[in-house]
C-alpha positions in Angstrom: -105.7 -15.1 -15.6 -107.1 -13.5 -18.7 -107.0 -16.5 -21.0 -108.6 -18.8 -18.4 -106.2 -21.5 -19.5 -105.3 -22.6 -16.0 -108.9 -22.6 -14.9 -109.9 -24.7 -17.9 -107.0 -27.2 -17.2 -108.1 -27.5 -13.6 -111.7 -28.1 -14.6 -110.6 -30.9 -16.9 -108.4 -32.3 -14.2 -111.3 -32.3 -11.7 -113.3 -34.3 -14.2 -110.7 -36.8 -15.2 -108.3 -36.9 -12.1 -110.4 -35.4 -9.2 -107.7 -35.8 -6.5 -105.2 -33.9 -8.6 -107.7 -31.3 -9.5 -108.8 -30.6 -5.9 -105.2 -30.5 -4.8 -104.3 -27.9 -7.4 -107.5 -26.0 -6.7 -106.5 -25.5 -3.1 -102.9 -24.2 -3.7 -102.2 -20.5 -3.3 -101.6 -19.1 -6.8 -99.2 -16.5 -8.0 -98.2 -15.3 -11.5 -94.8 -14.3 -12.7 -92.4 -14.8 -15.5 -90.7 -18.2 -15.2 -88.0 -17.9 -17.9 -89.8 -20.0 -20.4 -91.4 -22.5 -18.0 -95.1 -22.7 -17.7 -95.5 -23.3 -14.0 -93.7 -24.3 -10.8 -94.5 -25.1 -7.2 -92.8 -24.5 -3.8 -93.5 -24.2 -0.1 -92.8 -20.7 1.3 -93.1 -20.1 5.0 -95.2 -23.2 5.4 -97.6 -22.3 2.5 -97.7 -24.5 -0.6 -97.7 -22.2 -3.7 -98.5 -22.7 -7.4 -96.8 -20.2 -9.6 -97.9 -19.9 -13.3 -96.5 -18.0 -16.2 -99.8 -17.3 -18.0 -98.4 -16.9 -21.5 -96.2 -19.9 -21.3 -98.9 -22.1 -19.8 -101.4 -21.1 -22.5 -98.9 -22.2 -25.1 -98.8 -25.8 -23.7 -101.2 -28.2 -25.4 -104.2 -29.3 -23.3 -103.1 -32.8 -22.7 -99.6 -31.7 -21.7 -101.2 -29.1 -19.3 -102.8 -31.9 -17.5 -99.5 -33.9 -17.3 -97.7 -30.8 -16.0 -100.2 -30.3 -13.2 -100.0 -33.9 -12.2 -96.2 -33.5 -12.2 -96.4 -30.5 -9.9 -98.7 -32.3 -7.4 -96.2 -35.1 -7.2 -93.3 -32.8 -6.5 -95.1 -31.3 -3.5 -96.4 -34.7 -2.2 -92.8 -36.0 -2.3 -91.5 -32.8 -0.7 -88.9 -32.4 -3.4 -88.3 -28.7 -2.9 -87.5 -29.2 0.7 -85.2 -32.2 0.2 -82.8 -30.4 -2.0 -80.8 -28.6 0.8 -77.1 -29.3 0.7 -77.2 -30.9 -2.8 -76.2 -29.7 -6.2 -79.4 -28.1 -7.4 -79.0 -29.0 -11.1 -78.6 -32.7 -10.5 -81.2 -32.8 -7.7 -83.7 -31.1 -10.0 -83.1 -33.7 -12.7 -83.3 -36.5 -10.2 -86.7 -35.4 -8.9 -88.1 -35.3 -12.4 -86.8 -38.8 -13.0 -88.5 -40.0 -9.8 -92.0 -38.8 -10.7 -92.3 -38.7 -14.6 -92.7 -42.5 -15.2 -96.4 -43.2 -15.2 -97.6 -39.7 -16.1 -99.4 -39.8 -19.5 -99.0 -37.3 -22.2 -95.7 -35.9 -21.2 -93.9 -33.7 -23.8 -91.2 -35.4 -25.8 -88.3 -33.7 -24.0 -89.5 -34.8 -20.5 -86.8 -36.6 -18.6 -87.2 -40.3 -18.0 -84.9 -42.8 -16.2 -84.4 -45.0 -19.3 -82.6 -42.1 -21.0 -79.9 -42.4 -18.3 -79.8 -46.2 -18.3 -81.7 -46.2 -15.0 -84.7 -48.3 -13.8 -88.1 -46.7 -13.0 -89.3 -46.5 -9.4 -86.3 -45.2 -7.6 -86.3 -42.3 -5.1 -84.8 -39.0 -6.1 -81.9 -39.6 -3.7 -81.1 -42.8 -5.5 -81.1 -41.1 -8.9 -79.0 -38.3 -7.5 -76.3 -40.7 -6.3 -76.1 -42.2 -9.8 -75.9 -38.8 -11.5 -73.3 -37.4 -9.1 -70.7 -40.2 -8.7 -67.8 -39.8 -6.1 -65.2 -37.3 -7.3 -62.4 -38.9 -9.3 -60.2 -37.9 -12.2 -62.8 -39.3 -14.7 -65.0 -36.4 -13.8 -62.6 -33.6 -14.6 -63.6 -33.2 -18.2 -66.4 -31.0 -19.2 -68.4 -28.4 -17.3 -69.9 -30.7 -14.8 -70.8 -34.3 -13.9 -71.8 -36.5 -16.8 -71.2 -39.7 -18.6 -69.6 -39.7 -22.0 -71.7 -42.8 -22.9 -75.1 -41.1 -22.1 -77.7 -41.5 -24.8 -78.6 -38.6 -26.9 -82.0 -38.1 -25.1 -80.4 -38.3 -21.7 -77.8 -35.7 -22.5 -80.3 -33.4 -24.1 -78.9 -34.1 -27.6 -75.2 -33.5 -27.3 -74.2 -37.1 -26.4 -71.6 -35.9 -23.9 -73.2 -34.6 -20.7 -76.4 -34.3 -18.8 -75.6 -30.7 -17.9 -78.0 -29.2 -20.5 -81.0 -31.3 -19.6 -83.9 -29.3 -18.3 -86.8 -30.1 -16.0 -90.5 -30.1 -17.1 -91.4 -27.3 -14.7 -89.6 -24.3 -13.1 -87.4 -25.3 -10.1 -86.1 -21.8 -9.6 -88.8 -21.3 -7.0 -87.5 -24.2 -4.8 -85.0 -21.9 -3.0 -88.0 -20.3 -1.3 -88.6 -23.6 0.5 -85.4 -23.3 2.5 -87.4 -21.1 5.0 -89.8 -24.0 5.9 -88.9 -26.9 8.2 -89.7 -30.3 6.8 -92.1 -31.1 9.5 -94.1 -27.9 9.0 -94.3 -28.6 5.3 -95.6 -32.1 6.0 -98.3 -30.7 8.2 -99.4 -28.2 5.5 -99.5 -30.9 2.8 -101.4 -33.3 5.1 -104.2 -30.7 5.3 -104.3 -30.4 1.5 -104.4 -34.1 1.0 -107.3 -34.5 3.4 -109.2 -31.8 1.7 -108.4 -33.3 -1.7 -109.6 -36.7 -0.6 -112.9 -35.2 0.7 -113.4 -33.5 -2.7 -112.7 -36.7 -4.6 -114.9 -38.9 -2.5 -111.9 -40.5 -0.7 -110.4 -41.9 -3.9 -106.6 -41.9 -3.9 -104.9 -42.4 -7.3 -103.1 -45.8 -7.2 -99.7 -44.2 -8.0 -100.1 -41.9 -5.0 -101.3 -44.4 -2.5 -98.0 -45.0 -0.7 -97.0 -41.3 -0.4 -100.5 -40.2 0.6 -100.6 -43.0 3.3 -97.3 -41.8 4.6 -98.5 -38.2 4.9 -101.8 -39.2 6.6 -100.2 -41.6 9.0 -97.0 -40.0 10.1 -94.8 -41.2 12.9 -96.0 -39.8 16.2 -94.9 -36.2 16.7 -95.6 -33.7 19.4 -97.7 -30.8 18.1 -95.6 -28.4 20.1 -92.6 -29.0 17.9 -94.5 -28.0 14.8 -96.0 -25.0 16.5 -92.6 -23.7 17.4 -91.4 -24.3 13.8 -94.4 -22.4 12.4 -93.7 -19.4 14.5 -90.0 -19.6 13.6 -90.9 -19.2 9.9 -93.4 -16.5 10.4 -90.8 -13.8 10.9 -87.4 -12.9 12.1 -86.6 -10.6 15.0 -83.6 -9.2 16.7 -80.7 -7.1 15.3 -78.9 -7.2 12.0 -75.6 -5.6 10.9 -75.9 -3.1 8.1 -73.3 -1.1 6.2 -76.0 1.2 4.9 -76.3 2.9 8.3 -73.3 4.5 9.9 -72.3 3.2 13.3 -72.6 6.0 15.9 -69.2 5.5 17.5 -67.1 4.0 14.7 -68.4 5.6 11.6 -68.0 3.4 8.5 -65.2 1.2 9.9 -67.9 -0.8 11.6 -71.3 -1.8 10.3 -74.2 0.0 11.9 -77.0 -1.8 13.7 -80.5 -1.8 12.1 -83.2 -2.9 14.4 -85.8 -5.3 13.2 -89.4 -4.9 14.1 -90.9 -7.1 16.7 -92.8 -10.2 15.4 -96.5 -9.5 15.6 -98.6 -12.6 16.3 -102.4 -12.9 16.6 -103.6 -15.7 18.8 -107.3 -16.6 18.8 -109.0 -18.7 21.4 -112.4 -20.2 20.5 -114.5 -19.9 23.7 -117.4 -22.0 22.6 -118.4 -25.0 24.7 -116.4 -27.5 22.6 -113.0 -25.9 23.6 -114.1 -24.9 27.1 -111.6 -27.3 28.7 -109.3 -26.2 31.5 -106.6 -28.7 30.6 -106.7 -27.9 26.9 -106.3 -24.1 27.4 -103.7 -24.5 30.1 -101.6 -26.7 27.8 -101.9 -24.3 24.9 -101.1 -21.4 27.2 -98.0 -23.1 28.6 -96.6 -23.7 25.1 -97.3 -20.1 23.9 -95.6 -18.8 27.0 -92.4 -20.8 26.3 -92.4 -19.6 22.7 -93.0 -16.0 23.6 -90.2 -16.1 26.2 -87.7 -16.8 23.5 -89.0 -14.3 20.9 -89.1 -10.6 20.6 -92.8 -10.6 19.9 -96.0 -8.6 20.3 -98.8 -11.0 20.9 -102.5 -10.1 20.6 -104.9 -12.7 22.1 -108.5 -12.6 21.0 -111.2 -14.6 22.9 -114.0 -15.2 20.4 -117.1 -17.2 19.6 -119.5 -15.6 17.1 -117.8 -12.3 17.8 -114.7 -11.1 19.7 -115.5 -11.1 23.4 -112.2 -10.0 24.9 -108.8 -8.7 23.7 -105.4 -9.0 25.5 -102.1 -7.6 24.2 -98.6 -8.1 25.7 -94.9 -8.5 25.0 -92.8 -11.1 26.6 -94.2 -14.1 28.4 -96.8 -13.4 31.0 -99.9 -15.6 31.5 -101.5 -15.9 28.0 -104.6 -18.0 28.1 -107.1 -17.2 30.7 -110.3 -19.1 31.4 -113.1 -17.2 29.6 -116.5 -18.9 29.5 -118.1 -17.6 26.3 -120.3 -20.4 25.1 -122.6 -20.0 22.1 -121.9 -20.8 18.4 -118.7 -20.1 16.6 -117.9 -17.8 13.7 -114.2 -17.8 12.8 -114.3 -14.8 10.5 -114.3 -11.9 13.0 -110.7 -12.8 14.1 -109.5 -12.5 10.5 -111.4 -9.2 10.0 -109.6 -7.9 13.2 -106.3 -9.0 11.8 -106.7 -6.9 8.6 -106.9 -3.8 10.8 -103.9 -4.5 13.0 -100.8 -2.2 12.7 -98.5 -3.8 12.0 -100.3 -6.7 10.3 -99.7 -10.0 12.1 -97.0 -12.3 10.7 -99.3 -15.3 11.6 -102.6 -16.2 13.0 -102.8 -19.1 15.5 -106.3 -20.3 16.2 -107.2 -22.7 19.0 -110.6 -24.1 17.9 -112.8 -27.1 17.1 -113.0 -25.8 13.6 -116.7 -25.7 13.4 -117.9 -22.4 12.0 -117.7 -20.2 8.8 -114.3 -19.0 7.7 -113.0 -16.5 5.1 -112.9 -17.8 1.5 -109.2 -17.4 1.2 -106.2 -17.2 3.5 -104.8 -13.7 3.8 -102.4 -14.5 6.7 -100.3 -17.6 7.4 -102.6 -19.5 9.6 -102.2 -22.5 11.9 -105.3 -24.3 13.2 -104.7 -25.9 16.6 -107.6 -28.2 16.7 -109.2 -30.2 19.6 -108.9 -34.0 19.4 -112.4 -34.2 17.7 -112.1 -31.0 15.8 -112.3 -30.5 12.0 -110.1 -28.3 9.9 -112.5 -25.5 8.8 -110.8 -24.5 5.6 -108.7 -25.9 2.7 -105.9 -23.5 3.7 -103.7 -23.2 6.8 -101.7 -25.7 8.7 -103.5 -28.3 10.8 -102.3 -29.4 14.2 -104.2 -31.4 16.7 -104.0 -31.2 20.5 -104.3 -34.5 22.3 -104.7 -33.9 26.0 
C-alpha cells in the first residue's frame, strides 16, 4: 500500500493492543474499491481475509483507524459473516455492529450503538436482529422496510422514520463470500489465528474478548475427519454443469449443453520424519483420505517428504493412499510448497500430515490444512489447524 497507512495503523495497534495487532497482521490482505468504506473482513474458502480500500482507509483519522481494526477483529471472532445465512442482510449487518461496537473507543460519530435503538448493550447479534425485524403485521406495511416510527434520529440515520438508511462501520458486501465456508471450518481457521495472536501478545487476551476466545480455544469435541471433509468440499467443485453457452449435441439450443468441470487437484504431503512414523496414525489418515477420494472426482498427488521430497504417488479415485515409508531425518516443510507451484493444474488445496516442526514459506500461496500429530505444533500463522488423536 503506497501510503503505508494500514501498516502504520497495525504498528500502533501492536504497541497499544497487541492481541488485535497480531490478529490483523496474520490475516490475508487484499485491496479493492469498497464503495466508500475503508475496510472489511470475510472468510472465503476457509481463509480469513482483510480487504482494504487504500484511499478510503488513509482518509480515516488515526484513532478511528484503530477502532475500525478492532471492530473488524470482533466481526471475525464472532463469526458474523457466516451467521448471516437465511437472514435479511441489511438488518443482520446492523445487528452485528450493535453487538460489537459498545466498548470500542474512538468510534466515529455515526457508528451504530444499541442505545440509538432503545436497546441494551451486551446482546448477541441474533437478539438485536429479532428486535429489528419484528413478526410481520400490518404495522410494518408502511415505508420501504422494517422500522419503527418512534426511532430516535441517530438510530434512524437522521430521518426519524426508519432504520433502513443506517450504515455499518465497515464494508459487509464481502460477507457473501463466506457462504462457501462451513461454520466448523471457519472456527478451525480462526482458532489457529487466535493461538498465534496469543503467542505474539505473550498470552494476554483483552478482557472484552475473553469469553469468545475461550469458546474458540475450547470447543465442544469434534472429530477432525468432519472438518477435513468440509475443507476439501470448499477447495473446489467437480462434476458437470448445465450451460446455455454450449449447444447440446443432440438437441441444439432447446436443451442446455453440458460443460465438463476439471477434476479437483489435491496435494497431500506426508511428513516421514520419526515424529510421524506411526503405523496407526498414517493408517487412520489414509482411511479418511480414501473415503474422501471415493466420493470426489479428484486427482490426488501424494508426496512423502522430510527435508526433501522422497517419493511421489499420483492417482485418481480411491486406491490405497498412505503407504509406510521410513524416511527419518529432520523436516523442512518448504519443498512440498515449491513442488505445488509447478503442478499443472495448480492444486486447489494442500493437506499436510506433520508434527509441524520445520521451516515453512513466509506466506500461504495455496489453501492449506495442517493435520498435526497429538503433540504437534502449527508451523505457520496461516492455514487451518486440525489435530489427530489416535
